[in-house]
Kinemage of the C-alpha trace (Angstrom):
@kinemage 1
@onewidth
@group {chain A} dominant
@subgroup {mainchain}
@vectorlist {calphas} color= white
{ca met a 1} P 3.192 8.958 -3.746
{ca val a 2} L 1.885 7.334 -0.567
{ca lys a 3} L 2.464 9.322 2.613
{ca ile a 4} L 4.042 7.838 5.739
{ca ser a 5} L 2.830 8.560 9.279
{ca pro a 6} L 5.181 6.854 11.754
{ca ser a 7} L 3.583 6.025 15.080
{ca val a 8} L 5.624 6.941 18.146
{ca met a 9} L 3.799 4.378 20.294
{ca thr a 10} L 6.839 2.074 20.308
{ca ala a 11} L 9.374 4.893 20.754
{ca asp a 12} L 11.370 5.462 23.935
{ca phe a 13} L 9.436 8.311 25.558
{ca cys a 14} L 12.568 9.493 27.382
{ca tyr a 15} L 13.868 10.648 23.994
{ca leu a 16} L 10.597 11.511 22.293
{ca gly a 17} L 11.683 14.983 21.200
{ca asp a 18} L 14.782 13.585 19.527
{ca thr a 19} L 12.716 10.812 17.923
{ca val a 20} L 10.176 13.106 16.278
{ca lys a 21} L 12.952 15.394 15.038
{ca glu a 22} L 14.705 12.378 13.522
{ca leu a 23} L 11.453 11.184 11.914
{ca lys a 24} L 11.006 14.598 10.328
{ca glu a 25} L 14.577 14.579 8.996
{ca cys a 26} L 14.061 11.064 7.629
{ca gly a 27} L 11.077 12.138 5.528
{ca ala a 28} L 7.984 11.404 7.624
{ca asp a 29} L 4.915 13.190 6.259
{ca phe a 30} L 3.078 13.065 9.591
{ca ile a 31} L 3.725 12.029 13.183
{ca his a 32} L 1.073 9.541 14.278
{ca cys a 33} L 0.049 10.029 17.913
{ca asp a 34} L -1.812 7.052 19.401
{ca val a 35} L -3.791 8.323 22.381
{ca met a 36} L -5.201 5.471 24.520
{ca asp a 37} L -7.256 5.719 27.680
{ca gly a 38} L -7.285 2.138 29.005
{ca val a 39} L -11.076 2.058 28.584
{ca phe a 40} L -11.816 2.049 24.864
{ca val a 41} L -8.673 -0.034 24.335
{ca pro a 42} L -6.843 -2.205 26.896
{ca asn a 43} L -3.762 0.004 27.091
{ca ile a 44} L -2.722 3.489 28.204
{ca ser a 45} L -0.287 5.567 26.167
{ca phe a 46} L -0.060 9.361 26.487
{ca gly a 47} L -2.235 12.440 26.311
{ca leu a 48} L -2.363 16.188 25.902
{ca pro a 49} L 1.032 17.242 27.365
{ca met a 50} L 3.019 14.928 25.100
{ca val a 51} L 1.106 15.988 21.994
{ca lys a 52} L 1.837 19.596 22.917
{ca ser a 53} L 5.522 18.781 23.420
{ca met a 54} L 5.748 17.087 20.030
{ca asn a 55} L 4.081 20.089 18.422
{ca asn a 56} L 6.723 22.319 20.030
{ca ala a 57} L 9.520 20.043 18.813
{ca val a 58} L 8.637 19.794 15.104
{ca asp a 59} L 6.444 21.439 12.493
{ca thr a 60} L 5.544 18.071 10.935
{ca pro a 61} L 1.736 17.676 11.005
{ca leu a 62} L 0.484 15.742 14.015
{ca asp a 63} L -1.900 12.922 13.121
{ca val a 64} L -3.737 12.379 16.431
{ca his a 65} L -5.621 9.089 16.721
{ca leu a 66} L -8.002 9.135 19.687
{ca met a 67} L -8.556 5.582 20.928
{ca ile a 68} L -10.598 6.866 23.851
{ca asp a 69} L -14.107 6.307 25.125
{ca asp a 70} L -15.335 9.895 24.913
{ca pro a 71} L -13.439 11.795 22.196
{ca ser a 72} L -16.070 14.543 22.098
{ca ala a 73} L -14.863 15.742 25.512
{ca tyr a 74} L -11.263 16.172 24.364
{ca val a 75} L -11.118 17.208 20.702
{ca glu a 76} L -10.979 20.911 21.556
{ca glu a 77} L -8.041 20.394 23.915
{ca phe a 78} L -6.114 18.301 21.397
{ca ala a 79} L -6.676 20.976 18.761
{ca lys a 80} L -5.231 23.567 21.159
{ca cys a 81} L -2.201 21.325 21.712
{ca gly a 82} L -1.395 21.375 18.008
{ca ala a 83} L -3.188 18.436 16.409
{ca asp a 84} L -3.470 18.872 12.639
{ca ile a 85} L -5.682 15.820 12.104
{ca ile a 86} L -7.953 14.350 14.769
{ca thr a 87} L -9.324 10.879 14.161
{ca val a 88} L -12.082 9.412 16.312
{ca his a 89} L -13.441 5.879 16.444
{ca cys a 90} L -17.012 5.454 15.270
{ca glu a 91} L -17.387 2.668 17.875
{ca ser a 92} L -16.630 4.953 20.835
{ca lys a 93} L -19.323 6.165 23.219
{ca gly a 94} L -18.545 9.799 22.452
{ca ala a 95} L -19.082 9.296 18.711
{ca leu a 96} L -22.751 8.342 18.962
{ca his a 97} L -23.619 11.503 16.998
{ca leu a 98} L -20.778 11.039 14.522
{ca gln a 99} L -21.619 13.782 12.029
{ca arg a 100} L -21.896 16.311 14.859
{ca leu a 101} L -18.502 15.273 16.219
{ca ile a 102} L -16.867 15.500 12.782
{ca ser a 103} L -18.307 18.997 12.352
{ca lys a 104} L -17.031 19.989 15.796
{ca ile a 105} L -13.502 18.931 14.856
{ca lys a 106} L -13.589 20.807 11.548
{ca asp a 107} L -14.971 23.915 13.249
{ca leu a 108} L -11.763 23.911 15.312
{ca gly a 109} L -9.766 24.329 12.099
{ca val a 110} L -8.498 20.753 12.228
{ca lys a 111} L -8.887 17.969 9.679
{ca ala a 112} L -11.274 15.201 10.737
{ca gly a 113} L -10.914 11.458 10.389
{ca val a 114} L -12.987 8.458 11.412
{ca ala a 115} L -11.408 5.134 12.369
{ca leu a 116} L -12.932 1.690 11.903
{ca asn a 117} L -11.954 -1.335 13.967
{ca pro a 118} L -11.343 -4.581 12.039
{ca ala a 119} L -14.844 -5.970 12.632
{ca thr a 120} L -16.637 -2.686 11.861
{ca ser a 121} L -18.429 -2.488 8.514
{ca pro a 122} L -17.559 0.479 6.266
{ca glu a 123} L -21.298 1.009 5.812
{ca val a 124} L -21.210 3.202 8.944
{ca leu a 125} L -19.448 5.836 6.822
{ca glu a 126} L -22.125 6.044 4.139
{ca tyr a 127} L -23.683 9.286 5.338
{ca val a 128} L -20.531 11.030 6.589
{ca tyr a 129} L -18.076 10.558 3.711
{ca glu a 130} L -18.674 14.062 2.407
{ca tyr a 131} L -17.706 15.606 5.767
{ca leu a 132} L -14.447 13.671 6.182
{ca asp a 133} L -10.830 14.406 5.377
{ca met a 134} L -9.667 10.885 6.179
{ca val a 135} L -10.815 7.340 6.910
{ca leu a 136} L -8.532 5.251 9.116
{ca val a 137} L -8.784 1.508 8.542
{ca met a 138} L -7.475 -0.430 11.534
{ca ser a 139} L -5.785 -3.552 10.207
{ca val a 140} L -5.189 -4.888 13.726
{ca asn a 141} L -7.319 -4.670 16.833
{ca pro a 142} L -6.217 -1.425 18.493
{ca gly a 143} L -4.334 -1.185 21.746
{ca phe a 144} L -0.918 -2.731 21.212
{ca gly a 145} L 1.909 -2.416 18.697
{ca gly a 146} L 3.671 -5.253 16.941
{ca gln a 147} L 0.555 -7.114 15.789
{ca ser a 148} L 0.206 -8.855 12.424
{ca phe a 149} L -1.785 -7.314 9.570
{ca ile a 150} L -5.297 -8.792 9.210
{ca pro a 151} L -5.488 -9.864 5.525
{ca asn a 152} L -9.175 -9.163 4.926
{ca ser a 153} L -8.464 -5.489 5.701
{ca leu a 154} L -7.508 -5.226 2.030
{ca arg a 155} L -11.101 -5.928 1.047
{ca lys a 156} L -12.317 -3.154 3.352
{ca ile a 157} L -9.750 -0.694 1.963
{ca glu a 158} L -10.856 -1.483 -1.590
{ca his a 159} L -14.530 -1.014 -0.686
{ca ile a 160} L -13.880 2.381 0.904
{ca ala a 161} L -11.635 3.507 -1.972
{ca asn a 162} L -14.291 2.562 -4.523
{ca arg a 163} L -16.989 4.380 -2.561
{ca ile a 164} L -14.902 7.557 -2.278
{ca ser a 165} L -14.177 7.427 -6.006
{ca thr a 166} L -17.857 6.889 -6.865
{ca leu a 167} L -18.832 9.889 -4.743
{ca gly a 168} L -16.130 12.013 -6.373
{ca leu a 169} L -14.584 12.982 -3.050
{ca asn a 170} L -11.027 13.776 -1.970
{ca val a 171} L -10.715 11.720 1.208
{ca asp a 172} L -7.491 10.052 2.337
{ca ile a 173} L -7.449 6.410 3.385
{ca glu a 174} L -5.015 5.710 6.189
{ca val a 175} L -4.127 2.158 7.251
{ca asp a 176} L -2.795 1.334 10.707
{ca gly a 177} L -1.589 -2.004 12.025
{ca gly a 178} L 1.011 -4.507 10.909
{ca val a 179} L 2.152 -2.303 8.039
{ca lys a 180} L 5.670 -3.125 6.817
{ca pro a 181} L 7.659 -3.035 3.586
{ca ser a 182} L 6.646 -6.575 2.663
{ca asn a 183} L 2.921 -5.699 2.540
{ca ser a 184} L 2.887 -1.953 1.881
{ca lys a 185} L 2.517 -2.349 -1.894
{ca ser a 186} L -0.614 -4.497 -1.588
{ca ile a 187} L -2.096 -2.012 0.887
{ca val a 188} L -1.431 0.928 -1.438
{ca asp a 189} L -2.717 -1.033 -4.445
{ca ala a 190} L -5.968 -1.571 -2.506
{ca gly a 191} L -6.396 2.206 -2.208
{ca ala a 192} L -4.479 3.440 0.842
{ca thr a 193} L -2.938 6.912 0.599
{ca ile a 194} L -1.352 7.105 4.080
{ca leu a 195} L 0.485 4.304 5.887
{ca val a 196} L 0.955 4.224 9.653
{ca ala a 197} L 3.963 2.255 10.845
{ca gly a 198} L 5.228 1.972 14.403
{ca ser a 199} L 7.860 -0.674 14.998
{ca ala a 200} L 8.610 -0.915 11.242
{ca val a 201} L 10.026 2.628 11.424
{ca cys a 202} L 10.769 3.551 15.042
{ca asp a 203} L 12.525 0.255 15.790
{ca ala a 204} L 14.438 0.215 12.504
{ca pro a 205} L 18.213 0.823 12.638
{ca asp a 206} L 17.853 3.198 9.655
{ca lys a 207} L 14.572 5.106 9.853
{ca arg a 208} L 15.141 6.912 6.563
{ca glu a 209} L 15.590 3.640 4.707
{ca ala a 210} L 12.551 2.148 6.480
{ca ile a 211} L 10.385 5.048 5.270
{ca arg a 212} L 11.801 4.695 1.733
{ca leu a 213} L 10.978 0.972 1.715
{ca leu a 214} L 7.423 1.614 2.913
{ca arg a 215} L 6.947 4.025 0.027
{ca gly a 216} L 8.102 1.272 -2.317
{ca ile a 217} L 11.278 3.118 -3.283
């Protein structure tokens, strides 16, 4: 069954502890933490202290998505704060030596993911697939919640899923951006194994039902 990683980007940060506890109780498999620096993406969200606070609040795995210009300078600190998965963007300045950065994350005892922006070709993953735990396909341009799913992301998801299968690897495919119950089935059918949803879950009146609908239940 597909796993759900609700993003807290659209949550009310005054009640973040209560929100992540509710997400856990409602069946979230992960808590997706969108870390933005205002440089790599045109927005600023939160950083190390809030990730640490969420880790103290729940034992649900923290899925930390670093939308920052130099992730190599911060992966160790995010691991110390309780990140269970750290995903870096291959387009960022700090990911120039991508295989080295992936190895650094895994040496910290944390799962490693690589994110691709909508216009980035999956060919950049060709020589790092075997080192990865997860590929994150951005189905919107990162930086802001509430955007619409970019349809040709399905073609990218299918390409990556086929490549992982051909290589005989066990690598998750996470999809982030515009994911909602009306399109979740097509995304999963394309090969996604983890769905990120922000407003579709955190802004829903019934978060448990929203997660059930995303799973296709």
